C-alpha positions in Angstrom: 0.0 0.0 0.0 2.9 2.3 0.6 3.7 2.2 -3.1 0.3 1.6 -4.8 -1.7 3.9 -2.6 -4.9 3.0 -0.8 -6.6 2.8 2.6 -5.6 0.6 5.5 -7.9 -0.1 8.5 -6.8 -2.0 11.6 -9.7 -3.6 13.5 -10.0 -5.6 16.7 -13.1 -7.7 16.9 -14.7 -8.8 20.2 -14.6 -12.5 19.2 -12.3 -14.4 16.8 -12.9 -12.9 13.4 -14.7 -14.7 10.6 -12.4 -13.7 7.8 -14.5 -15.4 5.1 -17.7 -13.5 6.2 -15.8 -10.2 6.4 -14.3 -10.7 3.0 -17.7 -11.5 1.4 -19.5 -8.7 3.2 -17.0 -5.9 2.6 -16.6 -6.9 -1.0 -20.2 -5.8 -1.7 -19.7 -2.2 -0.5 -18.5 -1.0 -3.9 -15.0 -0.1 -2.6 -13.1 -2.2 -5.1 -11.0 -5.1 -4.1 -10.9 -5.5 -0.3 -8.1 -7.5 1.3 -8.8 -9.0 4.7 -5.8 -10.3 6.6 -5.1 -11.6 10.1 -2.7 -9.3 12.0 -1.3 -11.1 15.0 -4.1 -12.8 17.0 -7.4 -14.2 15.7 -9.1 -11.0 16.8 -6.8 -8.7 14.9 -7.8 -7.8 11.4 -6.2 -5.7 8.7 -8.4 -4.3 5.9 -6.9 -2.9 2.8 -8.9 -1.4 -0.1 -8.2 0.7 -3.1 -7.9 4.5 -3.4 -11.4 5.9 -3.8 -12.2 8.3 -6.7 -13.2 11.9 -5.9 -11.5 12.0 -2.6 -14.1 9.9 -0.9 -11.7 8.3 1.5 -13.4 9.3 4.8 -16.8 8.2 3.4 -15.3 4.8 2.5 -13.9 4.4 6.0 -17.3 5.3 7.5 -19.0 2.7 5.3 -16.6 0.1 6.6 -17.2 1.1 10.2 -20.9 0.7 9.8 -20.6 -2.6 8.1 -18.3 -4.0 10.7 -20.9 -3.2 13.4 -23.4 -5.3 11.4 -21.2 -8.4 10.9 -19.0 -8.2 14.0 -20.7 -6.1 16.7 -18.4 -4.5 19.2 -15.5 -4.2 16.7 -13.0 -1.4 17.4 -11.3 0.5 14.6 -7.8 1.1 16.0 -5.9 2.6 13.1 -6.7 4.2 9.7 -4.0 5.0 7.2 -4.5 6.7 3.8 -1.8 6.9 1.2 -2.4 8.8 -2.0 -1.5 7.3 -5.4 1.0 10.2 -6.1 2.7 9.8 -2.8 2.8 6.0 -3.3 4.5 6.4 -6.7 7.0 8.9 -5.3 7.9 6.5 -2.4 8.3 3.6 -4.9 10.6 5.8 -7.1 12.7 7.0 -4.2 13.0 3.5 -2.7 14.3 2.1 -6.0 16.7 5.1 -6.3 18.1 4.3 -2.9 18.7 0.7 -3.8 20.4 1.7 -7.1 22.6 4.3 -5.6 23.6 2.0 -2.8 24.6 -0.7 -5.3 26.6 1.8 -7.5 28.4 3.2 -4.4 29.4 -0.3 -3.2 30.7 -1.2 -6.6 32.8 1.9 -6.8 34.2 1.4 -3.3 35.3 -2.2 -3.9 36.7 -1.4 -7.4 38.9 1.3 -5.8 39.9 -0.7 -2.7 40.6 -4.0 -4.6 40.5 -4.8 -8.3 37.6 -4.9 -10.7 37.1 -8.7 -10.5 36.5 -8.3 -6.8 33.9 -5.6 -7.4 32.1 -7.5 -10.0 32.0 -10.7 -7.9 30.8 -8.8 -4.8 28.1 -6.7 -6.5 26.7 -9.4 -8.7 26.4 -11.7 -5.7 24.8 -9.0 -3.7 22.1 -8.4 -6.4 21.5 -12.2 -6.5 20.9 -12.0 -2.8 18.4 -9.2 -3.4 16.5 -11.0 -6.1 16.2 -14.1 -3.8 14.9 -11.8 -1.0 12.2 -10.4 -3.4 11.4 -14.1 -4.1 11.1 -14.6 -0.4 8.4 -11.9 -0.3 6.6 -13.4 -3.2 6.5 -16.9 -1.7 5.5 -15.8 1.9 3.0 -13.2 0.8 4.6 -10.6 3.0 3.7 -7.0 2.3 6.4 -5.1 0.4 6.4 -1.7 2.0 8.9 1.0 3.3 10.0 -1.3 6.1 10.8 -3.9 3.4 13.1 -1.4 1.6 14.9 -0.9 4.9 15.3 -4.6 5.3 16.7 -5.0 1.8 19.2 -2.1 2.3 20.3 -3.8 5.6 20.8 -7.1 3.8 22.8 -5.3 1.1 25.1 -3.8 3.7 25.6 -7.1 5.5 26.1 -9.0 2.2 28.8 -6.6 0.9 30.5 -6.5 4.3 30.8 -10.3 4.5 32.2 -10.5 1.0 34.8 -7.7 1.7 36.1 -9.7 4.6 36.7 -12.8 2.5 38.1 -10.7 -0.4 40.4 -8.9 2.0 41.9 -12.2 3.1 42.3 -13.3 -0.6 44.2 -10.0 -1.3 46.5 -10.6 1.6 47.2 -14.2 0.7 48.0 -13.1 -2.9 51.0 -11.3 -1.4 51.9 -14.1 1.0 51.6 -17.1 -1.4 52.8 -15.9 -4.7 53.2 -19.4 -6.3 50.0 -21.0 -4.9 47.3 -21.6 -7.5 44.4 -19.1 -7.3 41.8 -21.9 -6.7 43.7 -23.2 -3.6 44.4 -19.6 -2.4 40.7 -18.7 -2.5 39.9 -22.0 -0.7 42.4 -21.2 2.0 41.1 -17.7 2.4 37.5 -18.9 2.9 38.6 -21.4 5.5 40.6 -18.7 7.4 37.7 -16.3 7.5 35.0 -18.9 8.1 35.1 -18.8 11.9 34.7 -15.0 11.8 31.9 -15.2 9.3 29.9 -17.9 11.1 30.5 -16.1 14.5 29.2 -12.8 13.2 26.2 -14.3 11.5 25.3 -16.3 14.7 25.6 -13.2 16.8 23.3 -11.3 14.5 20.9 -14.2 14.2 20.5 -14.4 18.0 19.9 -10.7 18.1 17.2 -10.7 15.4 15.5 -14.0 16.3 13.6 -12.6 19.4 12.2 -9.8 17.2 10.9 -12.4 14.8 9.2 -14.5 17.4 8.2 -12.0 20.2 8.3 -8.6 18.5 4.6 -8.6 17.4 3.1 -8.3 13.9 4.7 -4.9 13.3 8.3 -6.3 13.6 7.8 -9.9 12.6 7.9 -9.5 8.8 10.9 -7.2 9.0 12.8 -9.5 11.3 12.0 -12.7 9.3 13.2 -11.0 6.2 16.5 -10.0 7.9 17.0 -13.6 9.1 16.5 -15.0 5.6 18.9 -12.4 4.1 21.4 -13.1 6.8 21.6 -16.8 6.0 21.6 -16.0 2.3 24.4 -13.4 2.4 26.6 -15.7 4.5 26.3 -18.7 2.2 26.6 -16.7 -1.0 30.0 -15.3 0.1 31.3 -18.8 0.0 29.4 -20.6 -2.7 28.8 -17.7 -5.3 31.2 -14.8 -4.7 34.3 -16.9 -4.4 33.7 -18.9 -7.7 32.9 -15.7 -9.6 36.2 -14.2 -8.3 38.1 -17.4 -9.4 36.7 -17.2 -12.9 37.2 -13.5 -13.4 40.5 -13.2 -11.6 42.5 -16.2 -12.9 44.5 -14.0 -15.4 44.0 -10.6 -13.9 45.2 -11.5 -10.4 47.9 -13.9 -11.4 48.9 -12.2 -14.7 48.3 -15.2 -16.8 49.2 -17.7 -14.2 52.8 -16.7 -13.7 52.4 -16.7 -10.0 52.9 -12.9 -9.6 49.9 -11.1 -8.1 48.7 -7.9 -9.6 49.8 -4.8 -7.6 47.4 -4.1 -4.7 45.7 -0.7 -4.5 45.7 -0.7 -0.7 48.6 0.2 1.6 50.7 -2.8 2.8 49.6 -2.2 6.3 45.9 -2.5 5.6 44.2 -5.0 7.9 41.6 -7.6 7.3 38.2 -7.6 8.9 38.6 -11.1 10.2 
């Protein structure tokens, strides 16, 4: 609704709600498609319906209030939100712009700090993580709103950070093991950073999990999305980002396999995040 515009009404019924009856009854009010969704407990209901023509938003809400008293006496309307279509389209545009600019900035940062094969591997893997997160929304039916944009941006940040840690160790090992094949060197780097990666992921998982299970409906979707993205970003650093680097960097990082690494763009004293 944040992006398409419309009206949201949060209702608490006196008894467990009959969602089928509510859906059938409210669908006859002439308000367009009405979505009826459980919000937390069996007495908590979210109603969503389309933007009404001619600015009849308040009249539509009053019709819903009256109908609720007919089919579910004693119901309490706890919240009403109205988002205009123009505001929704602006929020959607700004949200996509934020995602695009974040991706470009991360690509530029890694390309400057490392080499372009590192940047390509990290950013391509990050966008794969994002597409899988969008698929997670589609499969679960979670609402994609402004909080979802915040979750996606958080996943982007964690994903790129995890890949920078692995890549930083690869860059250090390129200087330490000048004759080791790149495949073995990347494998060594992954194994060296694995305890740090798993430890950080577990700490974040334990911090977010209580929000997912005890944070209530307002935080549940946000937290579950973060948990999914956390597992995704951790695994993709090993199983996707590293093979991409191996395929793109075989000649670039080893100069045709002669065992001499390409010059690093970072000072010799730079430290790893492990």
